[in-house]
MARZA-284427 format. One line per field, with one value per residue: x, z, y of N, C-alpha, C in turn; residue number from 1. Coordinates in nm, 4 decimals. Layout:
MARZA-284427
n_c1	[X;...] .
n_c3	[Z;...] .
n_c2	[Y;...] .
ca_c1	[X;...] .
ca_c3	[Z;...] .
ca_c2	[Y;...] .
c_c1	[X;...] .
c_c3	[Z;...] .
c_c2	[Y;...] .
num	[NUM;...] .
This chain:
MARZA-284427
n_c1	[-2.2149;-2.2390;-2.0826;-2.0715;-2.1047;-1.8767;-1.6702;-1.7221;-1.6789;-1.4077;-1.2952;-1.3565;-1.2101;-0.9459;-0.9337;-0.9445;-0.6986;-0.5253;-0.5805;-0.4776;-0.2140;-0.1005;-0.0297;0.2048;0.4468;0.6474;0.9289;1.0404;1.0207;1.2112;1.3718;1.4971;1.4583;1.5962;1.6876;1.4452;1.3530;1.5380;1.4844;1.2283;1.2392;1.1712;0.8918;0.8121;0.8880;0.6946;0.4448;0.2046;0.2016;0.0368;0.0933;0.0221;-0.0062;0.0322;-0.1205;0.0817;0.3106;0.3001;0.4653;0.7012;0.7087;0.8595;1.0479;0.9001;0.7130;0.8075;0.8470;0.8082;0.5029;0.3575;0.1568;0.0717;-0.1207;-0.3084;-0.4093;-0.6534;-0.7964;-0.8416;-0.9835;-1.2048;-1.1898;-0.9375;-0.7712;-0.8265;-0.7429;-0.4640;-0.1841;-0.0385;-0.0567;0.1078;0.1972;0.3152;0.5023] .
n_c3	[-0.2347;0.1050;0.4185;0.6092;0.4513;0.2966;0.4881;0.5693;0.3275;0.2900;0.5149;0.4518;0.2114;0.3027;0.4801;0.3045;0.1740;0.3908;0.4563;0.2338;0.2695;0.1770;0.2772;0.3803;0.6026;0.6418;0.7985;0.7708;0.5534;0.2787;0.1083;-0.1250;-0.4319;-0.5310;-0.2969;-0.1801;-0.3785;-0.3621;-0.1022;-0.1306;-0.3229;-0.3432;-0.3144;-0.5273;-0.7413;-0.7341;-0.7868;-0.8209;-0.6163;-0.3511;-0.1697;0.1485;0.3242;0.5996;0.6514;0.7441;0.6394;0.3790;0.2505;0.2470;0.0542;-0.1783;-0.2422;-0.2962;-0.4774;-0.7391;-0.8098;-1.0261;-1.1141;-0.8847;-0.6429;-0.4515;-0.1717;0.0543;0.3791;0.4686;0.2379;0.1266;-0.0678;-0.1127;-0.3706;-0.4608;-0.2901;-0.3696;-0.6320;-0.6502;-0.6027;-0.3582;-0.0341;0.1312;0.4375;0.6543;0.9573] .
n_c2	[0.5213;0.4875;0.5903;0.3792;0.1502;0.1724;0.1419;-0.1226;-0.2588;-0.1988;-0.3245;-0.5892;-0.6238;-0.5850;-0.7989;-1.0152;-0.9805;-1.0184;-1.2851;-1.4090;-1.3667;-1.1246;-0.8803;-0.6487;-0.5033;-0.2225;-0.0676;0.1916;0.4785;0.5848;0.8570;0.7959;0.6391;0.4145;0.2860;0.2107;0.0399;-0.1685;-0.2597;-0.3547;-0.5474;-0.8263;-0.8253;-0.6626;-0.8209;-1.0180;-0.8994;-0.6279;-0.3294;-0.1634;0.1126;0.2191;0.5014;0.7362;1.0620;1.2335;1.1249;1.1886;1.3711;1.2349;1.0408;1.0171;0.8212;0.5938;0.6666;0.6680;0.4049;0.1253;-0.0370;0.0256;0.2040;0.4888;0.5650;0.7629;0.6763;0.7800;0.8182;0.5757;0.3152;0.0324;-0.0791;0.0002;-0.1463;-0.4089;-0.4030;-0.4095;-0.6349;-0.6596;-0.5088;-0.2566;-0.1366;0.1264;0.1156] .
ca_c1	[-2.1805;-2.2276;-1.9616;-2.0710;-2.0801;-1.7363;-1.5901;-1.7437;-1.6087;-1.2645;-1.2608;-1.3629;-1.0981;-0.8233;-0.9389;-0.9063;-0.5536;-0.4583;-0.5961;-0.3899;-0.0781;-0.0592;-0.0094;0.3416;0.4716;0.7853;0.9549;1.0635;1.0219;1.3282;1.3520;1.5660;1.3858;1.6812;1.6873;1.3147;1.3451;1.6147;1.4158;1.1031;1.2660;1.0966;0.7493;0.7966;0.9011;0.5746;0.3248;0.1863;0.2010;-0.0336;0.1513;-0.0771;0.0711;-0.0417;-0.1104;0.2093;0.4143;0.2718;0.5810;0.8163;0.6836;0.9352;1.1174;0.8094;0.6273;0.8642;0.8634;0.7189;0.3979;0.3173;0.0720;0.0730;-0.2483;-0.3172;-0.5031;-0.7846;-0.8617;-0.8347;-1.1113;-1.1984;-1.1483;-0.7917;-0.7092;-0.8422;-0.6797;-0.3209;-0.1529;0.0078;-0.0764;0.2226;0.1746;0.4312;0.4824] .
ca_c3	[-0.1240;0.2272;0.4983;0.6735;0.3454;0.2575;0.5945;0.5625;0.2076;0.3154;0.6093;0.3780;0.1177;0.3799;0.5337;0.1947;0.1553;0.5058;0.4453;0.1256;0.3084;0.0825;0.3481;0.4305;0.6838;0.6380;0.9160;0.7361;0.4140;0.2452;-0.0030;-0.2425;-0.5020;-0.5389;-0.1675;-0.1634;-0.4745;-0.3052;0.0165;-0.1696;-0.4441;-0.3443;-0.3353;-0.6627;-0.8344;-0.7297;-0.8372;-0.8010;-0.4754;-0.3053;-0.0468;0.2270;0.4145;0.6795;0.5961;0.7830;0.5535;0.2401;0.1937;0.2478;-0.0353;-0.3033;-0.2682;-0.3466;-0.5827;-0.8703;-0.8335;-1.1262;-1.0674;-0.7484;-0.6256;-0.3141;-0.1316;0.1947;0.4467;0.4812;0.1072;0.0786;-0.1084;-0.1305;-0.5065;-0.4666;-0.2193;-0.4499;-0.7630;-0.6409;-0.5467;-0.2207;0.0395;0.2173;0.5365;0.7332;1.0964] .
ca_c2	[0.4351;0.5670;0.5666;0.2475;0.0515;0.1861;0.0795;-0.2665;-0.3051;-0.1884;-0.4308;-0.7163;-0.6286;-0.6059;-0.9351;-1.1043;-0.9671;-1.0793;-1.4297;-1.4540;-1.3264;-1.0215;-0.7541;-0.6354;-0.3836;-0.1754;0.0160;0.3317;0.5226;0.6651;0.9490;0.7433;0.5348;0.2965;0.2179;0.1479;-0.0707;-0.2800;-0.3106;-0.4197;-0.6243;-0.9520;-0.7983;-0.6095;-0.9327;-1.1009;-0.8335;-0.4844;-0.2895;-0.0448;0.1659;0.2914;0.5866;0.8329;1.1978;1.2928;1.0685;1.2257;1.4416;1.1447;0.9287;1.0265;0.6963;0.4909;0.7227;0.6410;0.2619;0.0677;-0.1285;0.0604;0.3211;0.5393;0.6221;0.8020;0.5869;0.8435;0.8157;0.4387;0.2577;-0.1133;-0.1142;0.0175;-0.2580;-0.5297;-0.3865;-0.4379;-0.7661;-0.6475;-0.3849;-0.2318;-0.0324;0.1654;0.0770] .
c_c1	[-2.1660;-2.1089;-1.9582;-2.0488;-1.9341;-1.6438;-1.6023;-1.6714;-1.4582;-1.2173;-1.2619;-1.2448;-0.9667;-0.8193;-0.9003;-0.7557;-0.4778;-0.4671;-0.5045;-0.2439;-0.0200;-0.0507;0.1311;0.3513;0.6193;0.8054;0.9724;1.0503;1.1482;1.2966;1.4106;1.4882;1.4666;1.6831;1.5545;1.2994;1.4222;1.5430;1.2908;1.1182;1.1820;0.9478;0.7249;0.8035;0.7743;0.4500;0.3221;0.1677;0.1175;0.0291;0.0460;-0.0011;-0.0211;-0.0317;0.0221;0.3232;0.3975;0.3894;0.7040;0.8053;0.7596;1.0032;1.0286;0.7226;0.6765;0.8846;0.7623;0.6202;0.3574;0.2324;0.0756;-0.0629;-0.2449;-0.4300;-0.6431;-0.8621;-0.8686;-0.9741;-1.0957;-1.1513;-0.9973;-0.7208;-0.7145;-0.7692;-0.5319;-0.2979;-0.1168;-0.0280;0.0417;0.1906;0.3083;0.3984;0.4354] .
c_c3	[0.0007;0.3108;0.5605;0.5711;0.3022;0.3603;0.5903;0.4412;0.2257;0.4114;0.5395;0.2832;0.1907;0.4425;0.4272;0.1703;0.2695;0.4988;0.3380;0.1521;0.2104;0.1476;0.4053;0.5105;0.6726;0.7530;0.8805;0.5865;0.3912;0.1241;-0.1330;-0.3043;-0.5084;-0.4104;-0.1432;-0.2582;-0.4233;-0.1863;-0.0200;-0.2924;-0.4520;-0.3722;-0.4777;-0.7658;-0.8410;-0.7842;-0.8071;-0.6528;-0.4552;-0.1732;0.0230;0.3338;0.4927;0.6161;0.6299;0.6930;0.4067;0.1739;0.1843;0.1437;-0.1666;-0.3401;-0.3250;-0.4623;-0.7223;-0.8996;-0.9369;-1.0600;-0.9234;-0.7499;-0.4782;-0.2850;0.0177;0.2586;0.4584;0.3499;0.0479;0.0433;-0.1267;-0.2702;-0.5248;-0.4026;-0.3045;-0.5837;-0.7622;-0.5698;-0.3985;-0.1635;0.1358;0.3071;0.5992;0.8793;1.1833] .
c_c2	[0.5223;0.5205;0.4279;0.1365;0.0529;0.1198;-0.0725;-0.3258;-0.3028;-0.2976;-0.5670;-0.7312;-0.6529;-0.7451;-1.0368;-1.1003;-1.0339;-1.2319;-1.4876;-1.4192;-1.2243;-0.8840;-0.7553;-0.5054;-0.3493;-0.0773;0.1626;0.3549;0.6027;0.7509;0.8947;0.6273;0.4053;0.2171;0.1458;0.0297;-0.1915;-0.3429;-0.3911;-0.5087;-0.7519;-0.9304;-0.7499;-0.7216;-1.0175;-1.0333;-0.6856;-0.4532;-0.1632;-0.0036;0.2495;0.3683;0.6790;0.9705;1.2664;1.2439;1.1084;1.2964;1.3523;1.0340;0.9355;0.8960;0.5878;0.5397;0.6867;0.4930;0.2129;-0.0278;-0.1010;0.1866;0.3602;0.6013;0.6529;0.7209;0.6487;0.8433;0.6757;0.3862;0.1067;-0.1533;-0.0985;-0.1010;-0.3845;-0.5230;-0.4264;-0.5708;-0.7597;-0.5113;-0.3714;-0.1130;0.0067;0.1384;0.1895] .
num	[1;2;3;4;5;6;7;8;9;10;11;12;13;14;15;16;17;18;19;20;21;22;23;24;25;26;27;28;29;30;31;32;33;34;35;36;37;38;39;40;41;42;43;44;45;46;47;48;49;50;51;52;53;54;55;56;57;58;59;60;61;62;63;64;65;66;67;68;69;70;71;72;73;74;75;76;77;78;79;80;81;82;83;84;85;86;87;88;89;90;91;92;93] .
């Protein structure tokens, strides 16, 4: 898959998630898993989560890395199949 096909697939996958109201935005990441679990309790109860973070936030993802039914991916490595595999996409502000 070349770069333009990948961008088009990613835009389509994110559009599907947005149409289904499955994109959430959080303001901050915390280092504590318990705090992140409480903040995202409603989303976790509904399904699996894909956290999309920036490369700068890669060292701050300890709080979400240990959550059950979740995956963390850096925005520069995001693929359309990852977006479609999880129920919700969560971005940081």
